[in-house]
C-alpha positions in Angstrom: 0.0 0.0 0.0 1.3 3.5 -0.9 0.5 6.7 1.0 1.5 10.3 0.4 3.0 12.6 2.9 2.8 16.4 2.4 5.8 18.2 3.9 5.5 21.9 4.3 8.9 23.6 4.2 9.5 27.2 5.2 12.9 28.2 4.1 14.7 30.5 6.5 11.6 30.5 8.7 9.6 32.3 6.0 9.1 31.0 2.5 6.9 28.0 2.0 7.4 25.1 -0.3 5.2 22.0 -0.6 6.6 18.7 -1.7 4.9 15.4 -2.1 6.8 12.3 -1.0 5.5 8.8 -1.8 6.4 6.3 0.8 5.6 2.8 2.1 3.1 3.0 4.9 4.9 0.3 6.8 8.0 2.4 6.9 6.4 5.8 7.6 7.8 5.9 11.1 11.3 5.9 9.7 11.0 9.4 8.3 13.3 11.9 9.8 11.3 14.9 11.1 11.9 18.1 9.2 12.1 21.5 10.9 12.3 25.0 9.4 12.2 27.6 12.2 15.5 29.5 12.3 17.1 27.2 9.7 19.0 28.1 6.5 16.7 25.6 4.8 14.7 22.5 5.6 16.6 20.5 8.2 16.1 17.3 10.0 15.5 17.6 13.7 18.6 15.6 14.4 20.9 17.9 12.4 19.5 21.2 13.7 21.7 23.3 16.0 18.6 24.2 18.0 16.6 21.9 20.2 13.1 22.3 18.6 9.8 20.8 19.6 7.2 20.1 17.0 3.4 19.6 17.1 1.9 18.1 14.0 -1.5 18.7 12.4 -2.4 15.1 13.3 -1.8 15.7 17.0 -3.9 18.9 16.8 -6.7 16.8 15.1 -6.5 14.1 17.8 -6.9 16.8 20.5 -10.1 18.2 19.0 -8.7 21.6 19.9 -10.7 24.8 19.4 -7.7 27.1 19.9 -3.9 27.1 20.2 -4.0 27.2 24.0 -5.7 23.8 24.1 -2.8 22.4 22.0 -0.1 23.8 24.2 -1.5 23.4 27.6 0.0 19.9 28.0 3.4 20.9 26.6 6.3 21.2 29.0 7.2 24.7 30.1 3.9 26.3 29.1 1.5 28.0 31.6 -1.5 30.1 30.8 -3.1 32.9 32.9 -6.6 34.2 32.4 -8.0 37.8 32.8 -11.7 37.2 33.2 -12.4 40.9 33.3 -11.2 41.3 29.7 -11.8 37.8 28.5 -8.1 37.4 27.4 -5.4 34.8 28.1 -1.6 35.2 28.4 1.1 32.5 28.0 4.3 31.8 29.8 7.3 29.7 28.5 10.1 28.4 30.7 9.4 30.9 33.5 9.0 34.0 31.2 5.9 35.9 30.4 4.3 36.3 27.0 5.9 39.6 26.2 9.2 37.7 25.9 7.8 35.1 23.4 7.9 35.8 19.7 4.7 34.4 18.1 4.9 34.0 14.3 2.2 33.1 11.8 4.1 31.8 8.8 7.1 33.9 9.9 5.1 37.1 10.3 5.1 38.5 13.9 1.7 38.7 15.6 0.5 42.0 17.0 -1.1 42.4 20.4 -3.0 45.4 21.8 -2.1 44.9 25.5 0.6 43.2 27.5 -0.9 39.7 27.0 -0.4 37.5 24.0 -4.1 37.2 23.3 -3.2 36.8 19.5 -2.3 33.2 20.2 -6.0 32.3 20.5 -7.0 34.5 17.6 -5.5 32.1 15.0 -7.8 29.7 13.2 -6.9 26.3 14.5 -8.2 24.6 11.4 -5.5 26.3 9.2 -2.5 25.0 11.2 -0.2 22.4 9.6 2.3 22.3 12.4 3.7 24.3 15.3 7.4 24.6 16.0 8.8 25.8 19.3 12.3 27.0 19.9 13.2 27.8 23.5 15.8 30.4 24.4 16.8 33.7 22.7 16.4 33.9 18.9 17.1 37.6 18.6 19.8 37.2 16.0 17.3 35.4 13.7 14.0 37.1 14.6 14.9 40.3 16.4 13.1 41.9 19.3 10.7 39.9 21.7 12.4 36.5 21.1 14.1 36.3 24.6 12.2 33.3 26.0 11.7 31.6 22.6 9.7 31.5 19.4 6.4 29.8 18.6 6.2 29.5 14.8 2.7 28.6 13.6 2.9 27.2 10.1 -0.3 27.1 8.0 -1.5 24.5 5.5 -0.8 24.5 1.8 -3.0 22.9 -0.9 -2.3 19.2 -1.1 -1.5 17.1 -4.2 -5.2 16.8 -5.2 -6.7 19.0 -7.9 -9.6 20.0 -5.6 -10.0 19.5 -1.8 -13.0 20.3 0.3 -13.2 19.9 4.0 -15.7 20.9 6.7 -15.8 20.5 10.5 -18.5 20.9 13.1 -17.9 20.4 16.8 -20.2 20.8 19.8 -18.9 21.0 23.4 -20.3 21.6 26.8 -18.9 24.3 29.1 -18.8 22.5 32.3 -22.3 21.2 32.7 -23.8 24.0 30.6 -24.9 23.4 27.0 -27.4 24.6 24.5 -27.4 23.0 21.0 -25.6 25.0 18.2 -25.7 28.4 20.0 -25.8 29.9 23.4 -24.3 27.9 26.3 -21.3 25.7 25.4 -18.7 25.8 22.7 -19.9 25.7 19.0 -17.3 25.3 16.2 -17.9 25.3 12.5 -15.4 25.4 9.7 -15.3 25.0 5.9 -12.3 25.2 3.6 -11.4 24.4 0.0 -8.2 24.3 -2.0 -7.1 23.9 -5.6 -3.8 23.3 -7.4 -2.8 22.7 -11.0 0.4 23.1 -13.0 2.1 25.1 -10.2 -0.8 27.4 -9.4 -2.6 27.0 -6.2 -5.3 28.6 -4.1 -7.1 27.9 -0.9 -9.8 29.7 1.2 -11.3 28.9 4.6 -13.9 30.2 7.0 -14.5 29.4 10.7 -17.0 30.4 13.3 -16.2 29.9 17.0 -19.0 30.7 19.5 -18.5 30.4 23.2 -21.6 31.1 25.3 -19.7 31.9 28.5 -19.8 30.0 31.8 -21.2 30.5 35.3 -22.9 33.7 34.2 -25.5 35.5 36.3 -28.8 36.3 34.5 -28.9 39.7 32.7 -31.4 40.9 35.4 -29.1 39.9 38.3 -28.4 42.7 40.7 -24.9 44.1 41.3 -24.6 42.2 44.5 -25.6 38.9 42.8 -23.1 39.5 40.0 -20.2 40.3 42.4 -20.9 37.2 44.4 -19.9 35.0 41.4 -16.1 34.9 41.4 -15.4 32.7 38.4 -17.3 34.0 35.4 -16.2 33.3 31.8 -17.4 35.9 29.3 -19.2 35.0 26.1 -16.9 35.2 23.1 -17.7 34.9 19.4 -15.1 34.7 16.6 -15.4 34.9 12.8 -12.2 34.0 11.0 -11.4 33.9 7.3 -8.3 33.2 5.3 -7.1 32.9 1.7 -3.8 31.9 0.1 -2.8 32.2 -3.6 0.5 31.1 -5.0 2.6 29.8 -7.9 5.7 27.7 -7.8 8.0 25.8 -10.2 11.3 24.1 -9.7 13.3 27.3 -8.9 10.7 29.9 -7.9 7.9 30.2 -5.4 5.7 33.1 -4.6 2.5 33.3 -2.5 0.1 35.8 -0.9 -2.0 35.2 2.2 -4.7 37.1 3.9 -6.0 36.4 7.4 -9.0 38.2 9.0 -10.6 38.1 12.4 -13.7 39.7 14.0 -14.1 38.9 17.7 -16.7 40.1 20.2 -16.6 39.6 24.0 -19.6 40.5 26.1 -19.4 41.8 29.6 -22.5 42.1 31.8 -22.7 44.4 34.8 -25.3 43.9 37.5 -28.6 45.8 37.7 -29.0 48.5 40.3 -32.2 47.5 42.1 -33.0 51.1 42.9 -33.4 52.3 39.3 -33.4 49.0 37.2 -30.3 50.1 35.2 -27.2 48.0 34.4 -24.0 48.6 32.4 -23.2 46.3 29.5 -19.9 46.3 27.7 -18.7 44.8 24.4 -15.0 44.4 23.4 -14.6 44.1 19.7 -11.3 43.1 18.0 -10.8 43.4 14.3 -7.5 42.0 12.9 -6.2 41.3 9.5 -2.7 40.2 8.4 -1.4 40.3 4.8 1.8 38.7 3.7 3.7 38.2 0.4 6.5 35.7 0.4 8.9 34.5 -2.3 11.8 32.2 -2.7 14.1 32.2 -5.8 16.8 29.6 -6.4 19.4 31.5 -8.5 21.8 28.6 -8.6 22.3 25.2 -7.0 24.2 26.9 -4.1 22.5 30.4 -4.1 19.0 31.2 -2.9 17.1 34.5 -2.2 14.1 34.8 0.1 11.9 37.8 0.9 8.8 38.6 2.9 6.6 41.6 3.2 3.9 41.7 5.8 1.3 44.2 7.2 -0.9 43.7 10.2 -3.7 46.0 11.4 -5.4 45.5 14.8 -8.3 47.5 16.3 -9.8 46.9 19.7 -13.0 48.8 20.5 -14.7 49.1 23.8 -18.4 50.1 23.8 -20.3 50.6 27.0 -24.0 51.2 27.4 -26.4 51.6 30.3 -29.5 49.4 29.8 -32.8 50.5 31.4 -34.8 47.3 32.2 -37.9 49.3 32.9 -38.0 50.9 29.4 -35.6 48.7 27.3 -33.7 51.8 26.3 -29.9 52.0 26.1 -27.6 55.0 26.2 -23.8 55.3 25.9 -21.9 55.8 29.1 -19.7 58.9 29.5 -17.1 57.5 32.0 -13.5 57.9 30.8 -12.2 54.8 28.9 -15.6 53.2 28.4 -15.9 54.4 24.7 -12.6 53.7 23.1 -10.9 52.4 19.9 -7.2 51.5 20.1 -5.5 51.0 16.8 -2.2 49.2 16.2 -0.3 48.4 13.0 2.9 46.6 12.1 4.9 46.5 8.9 7.7 44.0 8.3 10.1 43.5 5.3 12.8 40.9 5.5 15.2 39.5 2.9 17.9 36.8 3.2 20.4 35.2 0.9 21.5 31.6 1.5 24.9 30.9 -0.1 26.5 27.5 0.2 30.2 28.2 -0.3 31.2 24.5 0.1 30.2 21.4 1.9 32.0 22.9 5.0 30.7 26.4 5.0 27.4 28.2 4.3 26.5 31.8 4.8 23.2 33.7 5.4 23.2 37.5 5.4 19.9 39.4 5.7 18.2 42.7 6.3 15.0 43.4 8.2 12.8 46.5 8.7 10.0 46.7 11.2 7.6 49.6 12.0 5.0 49.6 14.8 2.5 52.4 15.2 -0.5 53.0 17.5 -3.3 55.5 18.1 -6.4 55.8 20.3 -7.9 57.6 23.3 -5.8 55.6 25.8 -2.6 56.1 23.8 -0.5 59.2 24.4 -0.1 60.8 20.9 0.4 58.7 17.8 3.7 57.1 18.5 5.7 54.9 16.1 8.9 52.8 16.4 11.1 52.0 13.5 13.7 49.2 13.7 16.4 48.6 11.0 18.5 45.4 11.2 21.3 43.7 9.4 22.1 40.2 10.5 24.5 37.5 9.3 25.1 33.9 10.4 27.1 31.0 9.1 27.2 27.2 9.4 30.6 25.7 9.7 31.2 22.0 9.4 34.9 21.5 9.9 34.6 17.7 10.1 31.8 15.3 9.8 29.5 15.4 12.8 30.2 18.9 13.9 28.0 21.9 13.0 28.9 25.3 14.4 26.6 28.3 13.8 27.8 31.7 14.8 25.6 34.8 14.2 25.3 38.5 14.9 22.6 41.2 14.5 23.1 44.9 14.2 20.1 47.0 15.1 19.2 50.7 14.7 16.1 51.5 16.7 14.4 54.9 16.4 14.0 55.2 20.2 16.7 53.0 21.9 20.4 52.5 21.5 20.2 48.8 20.7 23.2 46.5 21.5 25.0 44.3 19.1 23.4 40.8 19.4 25.7 37.8 19.0 24.9 34.0 19.2 26.8 30.8 18.9 25.1 27.4 18.6 26.7 24.0 18.1 25.6 20.5 17.4 28.1 17.6 17.9 27.2 14.2 16.6 29.0 12.0 19.1 27.7 8.7 17.7 25.2 7.8 15.0 22.4 8.0 17.7 23.8 10.6 20.1 23.8 14.4 19.6 25.1 17.0 22.0 24.2 20.7 21.6 25.6 23.8 23.3 24.5 27.3 22.7 24.9 30.9 23.9 22.8 33.8 22.7 22.2 37.4 23.7 18.6 38.6 23.6 17.2 42.1 23.1 13.7 43.5 23.5 12.7 47.1 22.8 9.7 48.1 25.0 6.5 47.9 22.9 4.3 50.8 22.2 1.7 49.4 24.6 4.2 49.5 27.4 5.4 53.0 26.7 2.3 54.9 25.9 -0.8 52.8 26.6 -2.9 53.8 29.7 -5.6 51.4 30.9 -8.1 52.3 33.6 -11.3 50.6 34.5 -13.0 49.1 37.6 -10.4 46.2 37.7 -7.3 47.8 36.1 -5.2 50.9 36.9 -2.3 50.6 34.5 -0.2 53.4 33.2 2.5 53.2 30.5 6.0 54.4 31.1 7.8 56.3 28.3 11.1 56.1 30.3 11.5 52.3 30.1 14.8 50.9 29.1 15.3 48.1 26.6 15.6 44.5 28.0 18.7 42.5 27.5 19.5 38.9 28.3 22.3 36.3 28.2 21.3 32.8 27.7 23.1 29.5 28.0 21.6 26.2 27.0 22.6 22.6 26.3 21.0 19.3 25.4 21.8 15.6 24.9 19.6 13.7 22.5 19.7 9.9 22.0 17.8 7.9 19.4 19.5 4.5 19.6 16.4 2.3 19.0 15.0 2.6 15.5 13.4 -0.5 14.1 10.2 -1.1 12.1 8.2 -1.9 15.3 10.0 0.0 18.0 11.5 3.5 18.3 12.7 5.2 21.4 14.5 8.5 21.8 15.0 11.0 24.7 16.3 14.5 25.0 17.8 15.9 28.2 18.1 19.7 28.2 19.0 22.5 30.5 19.0 26.3 30.4 20.2 29.4 32.3 19.0 32.9 31.5 20.2 36.2 33.0 18.1 39.3 32.3 19.0 42.9 32.6 16.4 45.7 32.8 13.5 43.2 32.6 10.2 45.0 32.3 7.5 44.1 34.8 4.6 45.7 36.7 5.3 47.9 39.7 3.6 50.5 41.9 3.8 54.1 40.7 6.0 56.0 43.0 3.7 59.1 42.9 0.4 57.2 43.3 0.3 53.8 45.1 -3.1 53.1 43.6 -1.7 53.0 40.1 0.3 50.2 38.5 2.9 51.1 36.0 5.7 49.3 34.1 9.2 49.5 35.5 12.7 48.0 34.8 13.9 45.4 37.2 17.7 45.5 37.4 18.1 41.7 37.4 16.1 38.6 36.8 17.0 34.9 36.2 15.4 31.7 35.1 17.0 28.3 35.0 15.9 24.7 34.8 15.9 21.5 32.8 13.6 19.1 30.9 13.6 15.4 30.1 11.5 14.3 27.1 11.0 10.7 26.0 9.3 9.4 22.9 8.3 5.7 22.6 6.7 4.2 19.5 5.8 0.5 19.6 3.7 -0.8 16.7 0.4 1.1 17.0 1.2 2.7 20.4 3.0 6.1 20.8 3.9 7.8 24.1 5.5 11.2 24.7 6.5 11.5 28.4 8.3 14.5 29.8 9.5 16.1 33.0 10.6 19.7 33.7 11.9 21.6 36.7 12.0 25.3 36.4 13.5 27.9 38.8 12.4 31.6 38.8 14.6 34.3 40.4 13.6 35.6 43.8 14.2 39.3 43.6 14.1 39.7 47.4 17.6 38.3 47.5 18.7 41.4 45.6 16.5 44.1 47.2 17.4 43.1 50.8 20.0 40.9 52.4 18.0 40.8 55.7 15.8 37.9 54.6 17.0 34.3 54.5 15.4 33.2 51.3 16.6 31.1 48.4 17.9 32.6 45.1 15.4 30.5 43.1 11.9 29.2 43.7 11.1 26.0 41.8 8.2 24.3 40.2 7.8 20.9 38.5 5.8 19.6 35.6 5.1 16.1 34.3 3.4 15.4 31.0 2.2 12.3 29.2 0.6 12.2 25.8 -0.5 8.7 24.8 -2.1 7.4 21.6 -3.1 3.9 20.5 -4.3 3.3 17.0 -6.7 0.5 16.0 -6.0 -0.3 12.3 -8.8 -2.8 11.9 -11.5 -0.3 12.9 -9.7 2.8 11.6 -9.8 4.6 14.9 -7.7 5.7 17.8 -7.8 6.6 21.5 -5.7 9.4 23.0 -4.9 10.5 26.5 -3.3 13.9 27.1 -2.1 14.6 30.7 0.0 17.2 32.5 0.7 17.8 36.2 1.6 21.5 36.7 3.3 22.0 40.0 2.6 25.0 42.4 4.3 28.3 41.7 6.0 29.5 44.9 7.1 33.1 45.6 8.2 35.2 48.5 6.4 38.4 49.4 7.0 41.0 52.1 4.6 41.1 55.0 4.6 43.1 58.2 3.5 41.5 61.5 3.6 43.5 64.7 5.7 46.1 63.0 8.3 43.6 61.9 8.9 43.0 58.1 9.4 39.4 57.0 9.6 37.4 53.8 6.6 35.0 53.6 6.4 32.0 51.2 3.2 32.1 49.1 2.0 29.7 46.4 -0.4 29.4 43.5 -1.6 25.8 43.8 -0.7 22.8 41.6 -3.2 21.1 39.4 -3.7 18.1 37.0 -5.1 18.5 33.5 -6.2 15.6 31.4 -8.1 15.1 28.2 -9.4 11.8 26.7 -10.3 11.6 23.0 -11.7 8.9 20.7 -11.4 9.2 16.9 -13.0 7.0 14.3 -13.0 7.2 10.5 -16.5 6.6 9.0 -16.6 5.5 5.4 -14.1 7.3 3.3 -14.7 11.0 3.9 -16.0 11.3 7.5 -14.2 11.2 10.9 -16.1 11.4 14.2 -14.4 12.4 17.4 -15.8 12.3 20.9 -14.1 13.1 24.2 -13.8 14.6 27.6 -11.6 17.7 28.3 -10.4 18.6 31.8 -11.2 15.2 33.3 -10.3 16.3 36.8 -12.7 19.3 36.6 -10.2 21.9 37.6 -11.8 25.4 37.7 -9.8 27.5 40.1 -6.3 27.3 41.7 -5.6 28.1 45.3 -3.6 31.2 46.0 -2.0 32.1 49.4 -0.7 35.5 48.2 -2.0 38.6 50.0 -0.5 41.1 47.6 -2.8 43.7 46.2 -2.6 46.8 44.1 -0.9 45.1 41.2 -2.0 45.1 37.6 -4.9 42.8 38.2 -5.4 43.1 41.9 -5.8 39.4 42.6 -4.0 39.2 45.9 -5.7 36.6 48.1 -8.1 35.5 45.5 -8.2 32.1 43.8 -6.8 32.0 40.3 -9.3 31.2 37.5 -8.1 28.2 35.4 -11.0 26.8 33.4 -14.7 26.4 33.2 -14.4 22.8 34.3 -15.0 19.3 32.7 -16.5 19.4 29.3 -17.8 16.8 26.8 -17.6 17.1 23.0 -18.7 15.4 19.8 -17.4 16.5 16.4 -17.6 15.5 12.8 -15.0 16.2 10.1 -15.6 15.8 6.3 -12.7 15.6 3.8 -13.2 15.1 0.1 -10.7 15.4 -2.8 -10.6 15.0 -6.5 -7.3 14.1 -8.2 
C-alpha cells in the first residue's frame, strides 16, 4: 500500500514550499522529522543546532482543539493565565511571560494590543499544519521579543489533489452548561477548500467559534448577585477567514496570504435594584494580516528569500447603560468606556543563503519593522522604526560537527540597541547521540503598549512608562539527544536539556512612586530563570507515548532588594506530561490521552507582623489536567471524534498570596483556570478529486 506525505517547508523561517513524497506506509515511522524555524533551509531535527519541539496537524486533530491554548496546555514549560475581566489569556514559557515570546504566523510576527499574547487564541486552529517551538533567545534570527523563545505557527498549503473540500463541526459543553448549536457551550464550524494545478494553487477557509460563557449570572441579576460569582467566563464569538494564492516551479515560489478576524466579547454588569439600570460592555477586536513571500533559487548553491507583511489591529470598547424598565440603552460617559485603540505593524525581510562549500554556508539578511499606534488611551500617535542587518554561518569543519555563529546589528528609532551575538553548536557523538551547546544574547525594545498605553477601569489601573529601558539577556543552553532504538516496530528517543537565562532591565509591573493606587511598568535590574527538561518518545507498533518532566526555577528578587531575609535565590516548580495514543487499524480509529501535572508556583512576598517586616512564602496551587479523546473514520470522507476535556474538573487554583494593588489586583483570590470538565462530539468531512 502506498500513501502520500505532504511536507511543508518554510525556508529560513519564512518562505513555504510544498513537496509530495511517496512512501511505504509500513516504513512511515522511519522518516526523519523536518524542521524549518531558524534554519537556513529545511533541516532534520537531528541535524539542527537548535533543540526544537514540533506539534503536527495530526496531533492537533486528535486533541479536537478549538484554539492554540488547548494544543499547548499539556506541553512542558507552558503555563496560561486568564484575565476574566477582559476575557483574554496570556502565555508563559520556561518561566518567562508572553511579552518575551515571539509568536509568528508563517514567519510574520503577531501584533497584540495589550501586555498579554491574546493573539495566540485569535488564530484559526483549522488552518494549522504544524507548530514549531524553539526555547531560548532567537534575537539574531527574529529580532526583538524573542528572549524566551519562538512559537512559529505554520499554516497549511494545498495538497496534491486537484480540488479538496473539508468541513468541521464540533459541539462542546462548558462544564455542565450546554445549548445546541448556539448559546451555552462551545460551538465550532469550519469549511475550507483548496485547488492546485500546474504550479498554481489557491485555498480559502472560514471558521465560526461561538463560546456562550460559563457561570454567568442572568442579565437581570443585581450588582450584589453578580459580584458574588467569582469565576465568570465571558461569552466570546469569533469569525475567522483566510485565503492563500501562490505559484511555484522548480526554482521559484511566490504566494500571498490574507487572514482576518472579528471577535466580540460580552461583559454584563449587575442591575441597580433602585433604578433597574445595568451597564453592559462589548469588546470588539478586528484584525487582518497580509503577507507576500517569495523564494528564488538563483543557482544550486544560491537562494534568495523575501517577505513583506502588514498587520492591522483594532480593539474597540463600547459601554451602554441598559434600562430594564423601558428597554432603552444609552452610551456611558465615564473615561475609557468608549474607546478604539489601533495598532499596525509592517515588516520587510530578505535573506540570501549561499553555500560556499560542503564545509561552509552563509546567510546575510536585512529586516525592517515599523510599529504604530493611536487611540484615546494612547498618548499621541507614536511609532517605532527598527532597522537590522544580520549574518550567520554554518561551519562543518569535520563530519559530525556543526557550528553556527551569528550576529545582528540594530538601529532603533528610540533606543540604542546593542549588538546581538549568538553561537550554537551540534556535535554528533555517535550515530544515535547528539550534544548541543549554545549561547545567545537577547534584546527586546519596549513595545508601544508598554510605553504609551494607559488602561483604567474598575479592575485595572495601569499606566504606560515612556522612560522604560530596553531589556537584554544572556542565555546558555545545552541538550543531549539519544535515538538509539530505530526498528520497524520499535522506536525510542530521549532529550535531556538545561538552560540558564540572566536578564537585565527586565520590564515588569510595579507601583507608581507618585500614586500607590496606580500600577505602571518598571525596569527590574536583574532577573534569572534556570531549569531543565527530560523528554521521551516511545513508538511501539500502534502505540505512541510522549512523556516529559521539567523543573524550572524563577529568580527571587528579594535576594537582591534586601540581604536581611533568609530566602533562596530561586523558587522551583515541576511539571510532568504524558501524551499517549493507541491506533486500532482494523476499525480505523484511535484513543488518545493527554495529561499534565503542573506544580505549584511559589514566591516570596514581604509582610509586616507587629511592626516587623518578614519574607513569607506564598503559592499558586498545583493542578492536574487531562483530556481523553476517541477518533474513528467513518466510510471514506468522514471522521467522528468524541471526548472529555479537563477530566479532573479543575476550575480554580488556590492562592495564598495577600499582595494587592498590582496590575490585576488578585491578591488573596483564587486564580481562574478553566470552566471545568466538558464533553464534546465532532464530525470532520474531507473530500478530494485528483
